[in-house]
Structures are given as structure tokens and as C-alpha cells.
C-alpha positions, 0 to 999 in steps of 0.5 A, a space after each residue: 499499499 502506498 502512503 495515501 492508502 495507509 493513512 486512508 486505511 488507518 482513518 477508517 478504523 474508530 476512533 483513529 479518525 480523530 488523530 492529528 495530521 502529525 500523529 497519522 504521519 507518526 503512525 504510518 512512518 512506524 507501520 511495519 506489515 506482516 504476514 501469518 499462517 493459519 494457526 499462529 499464535 500472534 499474542 500470547 496469554 499472559 505476556 507482555 504485548 509488544 505491538 497493536 495490530 491492524 488487520 488488512 485481510 485474514 481472521 484472528 481469534 481471541 482465546 480464554 485457554 480453548 474457549 474463543 472469546 471474539 473474533 476479529 477481521 478485515 479493518 479491525 484492531 487487536 488488542 489496545 487494552 492489553 497494551 495499556 495493562 502491559 499484559 495480554 489476558 488472552 491469546 490471539 491466533 489466526 484462524 486463517 491465512 492473515 496480513 496485518 500492519 503491526 504498530 509498536 506499543 511505545 508510538 501507540 501509548 505516547 499517542 494515547 496520552 497526547 490525544 484526548 479523543 482516543 484516551 477517552 475512547 479506550 478508557 470509556 465504559 460501553 454506555 459512555 462509548 454509545 452516548 459519545 456516538 450519539 454526540 459524534 452523530 450529532 456533530 457530523 449531521 448537523 452540516 445537514 441544515 446547511 443544505 436545507 432548502 427554502 421549500 423545506 420550510 412552512 411557507 405562508 399562502 401568498 394572496 395577491 389583491 389589487 393596490 386599490 382594495 379598501 382596508 376593510 375588504 383587505 382585512 376580510 380577505 386576511 381573516 378569510 385566508 388565514 394569513 398573516 401578510 398580503 401582497 397588493 399589485 398596482 397598475 405596473 404590476 409592481 408588488 407591495 407588502 402589507 402585514 397584520 402589524 400595518 393595520 394595528 399600528 398604522 390604521 388603528 392608531 391613526 384612525 384611518 377610514 376602513 374605506 380608504 385604500 390598503 395600498 397607503 400602508 403598504 411597503 415596497 422593496 420587496 425581496 425575492 428568493 427562489 424556492 430552491 435557494 439554501 435556507 441559510 442564504 434566506 437567513 442572510 438575506 433577511 439579516 442583511 436588510 433588516 427584514 422579517 419576510 421574503 417572497 418566495 418564487 419558483 423558476 418560472 418567477 411565479 410567486 408561490 409563497 411568503 418566508 418569514 423570520 418565525 417560520 425560519 426560526 421554527 425550522 432551525 428550532 424543531 418545528 413543534 411550537 409552530 405545528 403545535 399552533 397549527 393543531 390548536 388552531 385546526 378548524 376542521 378535519 381537512 385542517 388537522 390532517 394536513 398538519 398530521 400529514 407534516 409529521 414525517 417532514 419534522 422527523 426527517 429534519 429532526 434526525 438530520 439535525 442530529 437530534 437524539 431519538 428519545 427527544 424526537 419520539 417525545 416530541 412526535 408522540 406529544 403532537 400525535 396525542 394533541 391530534 388524538 385530543 382534538 380528533 376526539 373533541 371533534 368527533 365525539 358525541 357530547 355523552 362522551 365528553 368527560 364520561 369517558 377517556 380515550 387511551 393509546 397503548 403499546 409503543 404509542 403509550 410509552 412514547 417510543 413510536 416515532 414513525 407512524 406504524 399502527 393504531 393502538 388505542 382504546 376507550 374507556 367509559 364511565 359507568 354512568 355514561 349514557 350512550 345508545 350502542 348505534 352512536 357509540 358505534 358510529 363514533 368508534 368507526 368514524 374515529 378509527 377511519 379518520 386516523 387511517 385517513 390521517 396516516 396511522 394504519 390500521 392495527 393488524 391485531 384489531 386493537 383499536 377503538 372500533 373493535 368492540 373488545 377495546 371500547 368498554 365501561 370501566 366495570 367491564 375493563 375491570 372484568 377483563 383485567 381480572 380474567 387476564 391475570 387469573 385465567 390468562 392465555 398467551 393473547 392475554 398476556 399480550 393484551 395486558 402488557 399492551 394495556 400497561 403501557 397505556 397513556 391518556 389521550 383524551 378525556 377523563 384520565 381518572 378512569 385510566 389511573 383507576 384501572 391500572 391501580 386495579 391491575 396492581 391489586 390483582 396482580 399482586 395476589 398471583 405470585 407466578 403471574 410475573 414469572 409467566 408475564 416476563 417469559 415472553 422474552 424466551 421467545 425471542 433470541 438476540 441475533 448475536 452469535 457465540 463468537 460475536 457474529 451476527 446471526 441471521 435467520 436462514 429460513 427467511 428468504 426475504 431478509 437473508 442477510 438482515 437483522 429484525 432489530 425489534 425481535 432481536 433487541 428492542 422488544 426484550 428490552 421493552 418486555 424486560 423492563 415492563 415485567 420489572 416495572 409491573 412487579 414493582 407497580 410503577 405507573 411510568 410507561 416510558 421504557 426509559 423512565 421506568 428503567 430510571 425508577 427501576 435503578 432508584 428502587 435498587 433493582 438495576 445498578 447504575 452502571 447496568 441501568 445506564 447501559 440499558 438506556 444507551 443501548 436501547 436508544 442505539 437500537 431505536 437510532 438505528 431502526 429510524 435511520 433504516 425506516 427513513 432511508 427505506 421510506 426515502 427510496 419508496 420501499 416498506 417500512 419494517 424492522 430489518 437492518 442490513 449490518 453490512 450497510 453499517 460503518 465500523 463504529 456501528 457494527 461494534 456498538 450494535 454488537 455491544 447493544 446486543 450483549 447489553 440485551 444478552 445481559 438483561 435477559 439473563 438477569 430476567 432469566 435468573 430473577 423469575 427462574 424462567 428456565 422452570 416455567 
């Protein structure tokens, strides 16, 4: 390899991309290339190591006596920790013909102490490494903000009226069109602008006649920007001329909208404030639907900015719940208002659903609610159909208010919960798990609280119940092999070289934490908050709790990243990821995350004696 190829090779291996130019040069100048036949001991256990090895080609096994602990292959290193501790705990043996770069120990140790990024990486815990990766991703992806276009922002509608329009008619137009700004055109086709503040400050304060022409209070000297221009250029233009608004044109020089400082700021923030207001101000189903369908754009924007997945899910969950509340109050018969509670369950209830995957909702009626079966049926069908129209797919398991099983009075739900716990089937355990994650979206939340308290009371009388509730995790295998290789389902031809990240990781964490939380009678529904409470109660050690939280966030981040890529390429959004499409760092962290999932699973197996259930 040439020096340039060596430099590129080293920089591709995390965390050596953080080396300075002089440190990289120092590495390359001290590299030697070595060849090993199969079954050669490169580094012997309990001996002082002399080199750090970078594998160019081949496979090396790390062994403790005869047991294979780990496997290293192309573009991986071994063993920095032996060099740091000055003793090799295990042996490193070639499993096939192998070619490596070797770097002398003194060069590595000297660089380690001079480079804070390297030093912190090699002395970090797993949870710290996972968190550091999230921060690194955020810093890298912030650059995506710089390529956002004007058309990516929520533009105000451009309405143009004649310059001679009366002030009264102009105000009526602004109110009718629900816009903050009006454009005027005179006989020479020159464009002027008038804003809602102009009416307050110029008309009212000056006591102008409402029949006077609106052109008198307008401003000219409008600045234009193309919809395909970069967003930061819009910001620069506003700053340069001290403007609060720009008129947006398309490539045919047609006016298509107006961008203002508020829209610009909300884009760079999160969109959340403006979108929340749009939900509040929606006057009909079409307006509410339009807001709801914009959520995917918000998710993409936040993800591109490097915002952590738990914040994205929290924000989207709040917006979804706000939509549900607004929709419920729009459609529900008056009889239900105050006498019922609309709940969302499963991942939506836990606040962990980001892209709309399915509906998981139910309706609890107070025992005093007087509503006819027909009126209730008509409402629940309409509610479900409207959510489908809003982009919330039907639940394949029919867990929706339109299913009478999930639309009951408080007393009927109590009977249902009693049966789930005292005479459970496999479906009952699943239903109970989904219900335990419920969160009130609209209506009287005391109805849900009362049912949760009843659930804790009934569950406490059955000592073996929690064991069977937790046993579900035994049906799911972590897709990590004995030698740290990814395990694929050979029977699944459609996803031959892919991993179901939900079944193999996310679900096991969710169900394990859910089981422990149910046993401790926690009202919390969000997995991360449940982990924190379990740590506070001493059920989880602080370091392990931190590992679980970071692993959970990392798995959700990979899932979201994959889903957004599939969405952009018009593929089916699912839970599968291809490890080969991950970079080396992501692969390593995925393996570490799966190890944490395995550790949690083993804790549950021991805690509930699941091997005997």
C-alpha cells in the first residue's frame, strides 16, 4: 500500500479518525506489514504485548485457554487494552492466513496520552461509548442544516389583491385566508406588502377610514428568493436588509409563498411550536389532517440535525396525542365528553413510536355514561377511519376503538383485567402488556388511573403471574453468535442477510423492563423512565441502567435511520437492518448493544427462574 492508502486505511478504523495529521504521519512512518500462516499465535496469554495490530486481511481469534472469546477480521484492531494494561489476558491466534499492520507499543501509548479523544475512548465504559457515538453523529449531521432548502420550510400562502382594495376588504381577505401577510399589485404590476401589524399600528392608531385604500399602509422594496435556494441564504438576506419576510418564487418567477422569520426560526428549532399551534387552530378535519401529514417532514428534519431519538419520539408522541385529543373532541358525541377516556397503548403509549406504524388505542367509558350502542358504534368507526386517513395504519391485531373488545365501561375493563390475570392465555399476556403501557390521550384520565391501580392490586395476589408475564422474552433470540458474529434467520429468504432489530433487541428490553416495572407497580410507561425508577428502587445497578438506556436509544436510532432510508427509496418500512450497510463503529456498537440485551435477558431468566416456567 502507498502512504496515502495507509493513511486512509488507519482513518477508517474508529477512533483513529480523531488523530491529528502529525499523529497520523507518525503512525504510518512506524507501521510494519506482517504475514501469518493459519494457527499461528500472534500474541500469547499472560505475556507482555509489544504491538497493536491492524488486520488488513484474514481472521484472528481471541482465546481464553480453548474457548474462543471473540473474532477479529478486516479493518479491526487487537488488542489495545493489553497494551494499556501491559499484559495480554488472552491469546490471539490466526484462524486463517492473515496480513496485518503492526504498530509498536510505545508509539500507540505515546499517542494515546497526547490525544484526548483516543484516551477517552479506550477508557470509556460501553454506555459512555454509545452516548459518545450519539454526540458524534449529532456533530456530523448538523451539516445537513446547511443544505436545507427554502421549500423545506412551511411557507405562508401568497394572496395578491389590487393596490386599490379597501382596508376593510383587505382585512376580510386576511381573516378568510388565515394569513398574516397580504401582497398588493398596482397598475404597473409592482408588488407591495402589508402585514397584520400594519393594520394595528397604521390604521387603528391613526384612526384611518376603513374605506380608504390599503395601498397607503403598504411597503415596497420587497426582496425575493427562489424556493430552491439554501435556507441559510434566506437567513443572510433577511439579516442583511433587516427584513422579517421574503417573497418566494419558483423557477418560472411565479410567486408561490412568503417565508418569515418565525417560520425560519421554527425550522431551525424543531417546528414543534408552530405545528402545535396549527393543531390548536385547526377548524376542521382537513386542516387537522394537513398538520398531521407534516410529521414525517419534522422527523426527517430533526433526525438530520442529529437530535437524539428519545427527544424525537417524545416530541412526536406529544404532537400525536394532541391530534388525538383534537380529533376526539371534534368527532365524539357530547355524551362521551367528560364521561370517557381515550387511551393510546403499546409503543404509542410508551412514547416510543416515531413513524406511524399502526393504531393501538381503546376507549374507557364511565359506568354512568349513557350512550346508545348505535351512536357509540358510529363514533368509534368514524374515529378509526379518520385516523387511517390521517396516516395511522390499521392495527393488524385489531387493537382499536372500533373493535368492541377495546371499547368498554370501566367495570367491564375491570372484569377483563381480572380474567387476564387469573385465567390468562398467551393473548391475554400480550393484551395486558399493551394495556399496561396505556396513556390517556383525551378525556377523563382518572378512569385509566383507577384501572391501573386495580391491575396492580389483582396482580399482587398471583406470585407466579409475573414469571409467566416475563416469559415472553424466551421466545426471542438476540441475533449475536457465540463468537460475536451476527446471526441471520436462514429460513427467511426475503431478509436473508438482515436482522430484525425489534425482535432481537428492542422488544426484549421493552418487555424485560415492563415485567420488572409491573412487579414494582410503577405508573411510568416510557421504557427509559421505567429504567430510571428501577435504578432508584435498587432493582438495577446504576452502570447497568445506564448501559440499558444507551443501548435502547442506539437500537431505536438505527431503526429510525433505516426506516427513513426505506421511506425515501419507496421501500416497505419494517424492522430489518442490513449490518453490512453500517460503518465499523455502528457494527461494533450494535454488537455491544446486543451484549447488553443478552445481559438483561439473563437477569430476567435468573430473577423469574424462567428456565423452570
